[in-house]
C-alpha positions in Angstrom: 3.1 -20.5 -7.0 4.0 -18.2 -9.6 0.5 -16.9 -11.0 2.4 -13.2 -11.6 5.1 -14.9 -13.4 6.5 -12.2 -16.1 4.5 -9.5 -14.6 5.5 -6.2 -12.9 4.3 -5.0 -9.5 5.0 -1.5 -8.0 4.7 -1.7 -3.9 5.2 1.6 -2.1 6.1 1.6 1.5 8.1 -1.3 0.7 11.0 -0.5 3.1 9.2 -2.2 6.1 6.0 -3.2 7.4 3.3 -4.4 5.3 4.5 -3.0 2.3 7.6 -5.2 2.3 5.5 -8.2 3.4 3.6 -7.4 0.3 6.6 -7.2 -1.9 7.8 -10.2 -0.8 4.3 -12.2 -1.2 4.3 -10.9 -5.0 7.8 -11.9 -5.8 6.9 -15.4 -4.2 4.4 -15.2 -6.6 6.7 -14.8 -9.6 6.1 -10.8 -10.2 9.2 -8.7 -10.5 8.8 -6.1 -8.0 9.6 -2.3 -8.1 10.0 -1.1 -4.0 9.4 2.4 -3.6 9.8 4.3 -0.4 11.8 7.0 1.2 14.3 4.5 2.6 17.2 3.6 0.1 18.9 1.4 2.6 15.7 -0.2 3.8 14.6 -0.7 0.1 18.2 -2.3 -0.4 17.7 -4.7 2.2 14.0 -5.6 0.8 15.5 -6.3 -2.6 18.4 -8.7 -1.2 15.7 -10.3 0.8 13.9 -11.3 -2.2 16.7 -12.0 -4.5 18.0 -14.2 -1.7 15.2 -16.3 -2.4 15.2 -16.4 -6.1 12.6 -13.4 -6.4 13.2 -10.3 -8.5 13.0 -6.7 -6.9 14.6 -3.6 -7.2 14.7 -0.4 -5.2 13.3 3.2 -6.3 13.9 5.6 -3.4 11.6 8.3 -3.3 9.9 10.8 -1.3 6.1 10.0 -1.8 5.2 13.6 -0.4 7.2 15.1 -3.6 4.8 14.9 -6.4 7.5 15.1 -8.9 9.5 12.3 -7.3 6.5 9.9 -7.3 6.0 10.5 -11.3 9.6 10.1 -11.5 9.5 6.6 -9.6 6.5 5.4 -11.6 8.4 6.3 -15.1 11.7 4.6 -13.9 9.6 1.7 -12.8 8.2 1.5 -16.3 11.2 2.0 -18.3 13.3 -0.4 -15.8 10.6 -3.5 -15.8 7.9 -2.7 -18.1 4.3 -1.8 -18.1 2.9 -3.1 -14.4 -0.1 -5.0 -14.0 -0.2 -4.5 -10.2 0.0 -1.6 -8.1 -0.1 -1.6 -4.1 -0.2 1.8 -2.5 0.6 0.6 1.1 3.1 3.6 2.0 1.1 6.1 4.8 2.2 8.8 7.1 0.5 10.6 9.9 0.6 13.8 12.0 -1.1 12.6 15.3 -2.4 15.2 17.9 -5.3 17.5 18.3 -6.6 18.7 14.9 -5.8 22.6 16.1 -2.5 21.7 17.0 -1.4 20.2 13.5 0.5 22.5 11.8 -0.5 23.1 8.2 2.6 21.8 6.5 2.3 18.5 8.5 -1.4 18.3 7.2 -0.3 18.9 3.7 2.6 16.2 4.0 -0.1 13.8 5.1 -2.3 14.4 2.1 0.7 14.4 -0.1 1.8 10.9 0.9 -1.4 9.1 2.0 -3.7 10.7 -1.0 -1.7 12.2 -3.8 0.5 9.4 -4.3 -1.9 6.8 -4.7 -3.6 9.2 -7.3 -0.4 10.0 -9.2 0.9 6.3 -9.2 -2.6 5.1 -10.3 -2.7 7.5 -13.1 0.5 7.0 -14.2 -0.1 3.2 -14.6 -3.8 3.1 -15.8 -3.2 3.3 -19.3 -0.3 0.3 -19.4 -2.9 -1.7 -17.6 -5.7 -0.7 -20.2 -3.5 -1.5 -23.2 -2.4 -4.5 -21.4 -6.2 -5.6 -21.1 -6.3 -5.4 -17.4 -4.6 -4.8 -14.1 -5.0 -5.0 -10.5 -4.8 -1.8 -7.7 -4.8 -2.4 -4.0 -5.4 0.8 -2.1 -4.0 0.4 1.4 -6.6 2.4 3.9 -7.3 1.5 7.5 -9.9 1.0 9.9 -9.4 4.6 10.3 -10.9 5.1 7.1 -14.1 3.5 8.1 -14.2 5.5 11.5 -12.6 8.8 12.7 -11.0 8.8 16.1 -9.8 12.0 18.1 -5.8 12.9 17.3 -5.6 11.7 14.0 -7.7 14.1 12.0 -5.0 14.3 8.9 -4.4 10.3 8.8 -8.4 9.7 9.0 -9.5 12.5 6.5 -7.0 11.0 4.2 -7.8 7.5 4.6 -11.4 8.2 4.0 -10.6 10.3 0.8 -8.8 7.0 -0.3 -12.1 5.3 -0.2 -13.8 7.8 -2.7 -10.7 7.7 -4.7 -10.9 4.1 -5.1 -14.3 4.0 -6.0 -13.8 6.6 -8.6 -10.9 4.6 -10.4 -13.0 1.3 -9.8 -15.6 2.8 -12.0 -13.2 4.3 -14.7 -11.6 0.7 -14.7 -14.1 -1.7 -14.7 -14.9 -1.6 -18.5 -11.2 -2.1 -19.1 -10.8 -4.9 -16.8 -8.5 -2.9 -14.2 -10.1 -3.8 -10.8 -9.1 -1.3 -7.9 -9.5 -2.3 -4.3 -9.6 -0.7 -1.2 -8.1 -2.5 2.0 -8.9 -1.4 5.5 -6.2 -3.1 7.9 -6.8 -3.0 11.6 -4.2 -3.4 14.1 -0.7 -5.2 12.8 2.5 -6.2 14.5 4.8 -3.5 13.0 5.4 0.0 14.5 3.1 1.7 12.2 0.2 -1.0 12.8 -0.3 0.1 16.5 -4.0 1.6 16.8 -2.8 4.1 19.1 0.1 6.8 17.5 1.8 7.1 20.9 2.9 3.6 20.6 4.7 3.7 17.1 7.8 4.9 18.4 8.2 2.4 21.2 10.3 -1.2 20.6 8.0 -3.9 19.0 6.7 -6.6 21.4 5.1 -9.7 20.4 1.5 -9.8 20.5 -1.1 -12.5 19.9 -2.4 -12.4 16.2 -5.6 -12.5 17.9 -4.9 -8.9 18.8 -2.4 -7.5 16.2 -2.2 -9.3 12.7 1.3 -10.5 11.4 1.8 -8.2 8.3 2.3 -11.2 6.3 -1.2 -12.4 6.8 -2.5 -9.2 5.3 0.0 -9.9 2.8 -1.1 -12.8 1.9 -4.5 -11.7 1.4 -3.2 -9.0 -0.9 -1.5 -11.7 -2.9 -5.1 -13.3 -2.8 -6.5 -10.2 -4.3 -4.2 -9.7 -7.2 -4.2 -13.4 -8.2 -8.3 -14.1 -8.0 -10.0 -14.8 -11.5 -9.9 -11.6 -13.8 -13.9 -11.2 -13.7 -13.8 -11.4 -9.8 -13.6 -8.2 -7.7 -13.5 -7.7 -4.0 -14.2 -4.0 -3.9 -13.8 -3.3 -0.2 -12.5 -5.5 2.8 -11.8 -4.9 6.5 -9.0 -7.2 7.3 -8.6 -7.3 11.0 -7.6 -9.2 14.1 -10.3 -11.1 15.9 -9.8 -8.7 19.0 -9.4 -5.8 16.9 -9.7 -2.2 19.5 -10.1 -0.3 16.4 -13.4 -1.5 14.7 -16.1 -1.6 14.8 
């Protein structure tokens, strides 16, 4: 299927996990994908993976905690490939631990990556999508954006904030056929997708999809959202394994 043939997509967090899986899926659908993440080597690997199967992608290394770097990445994507019709904000970071122990600098980095970067990228692409007659922005939140839990204050706060940003952008974009969606994934079979922050540094272990979704499953749903009829929007969706531990 090539529903996105000739369209440009920007995907953050594209060097691994859900971001990588989403970039691969959008490329399969025909998009030329701008890959954004901090790891240049990781992005090069993903770009080679996509080009190796006939897709088109290019790497844009950027520290998403740096607003100037985020804006510059968006400008490079647009100048290199043209106006984007798709933006997937999949990058995220965390500062796990009791709120009273979280350094302000760590809190600010989580806010910058999880909330400010999606705002800046959305702002950068909005005018281009409006001029093109529409587009789709998918903000990847988490079930932690629907229910807070201990030792994840910065993460939960930013993911709750992403809901408000999404709703505001959706209201502004609707008259211009710009769809803005908030996605709340549950446990995924990635280092980052573990519901327990303490597990994220451990080696990956096989898990049944009923307990931990393959990131390709969630990426497939994002692909469907992007390719859905232009008059249809899914404003919010929780996408979780049937035996999700962190939801409801």
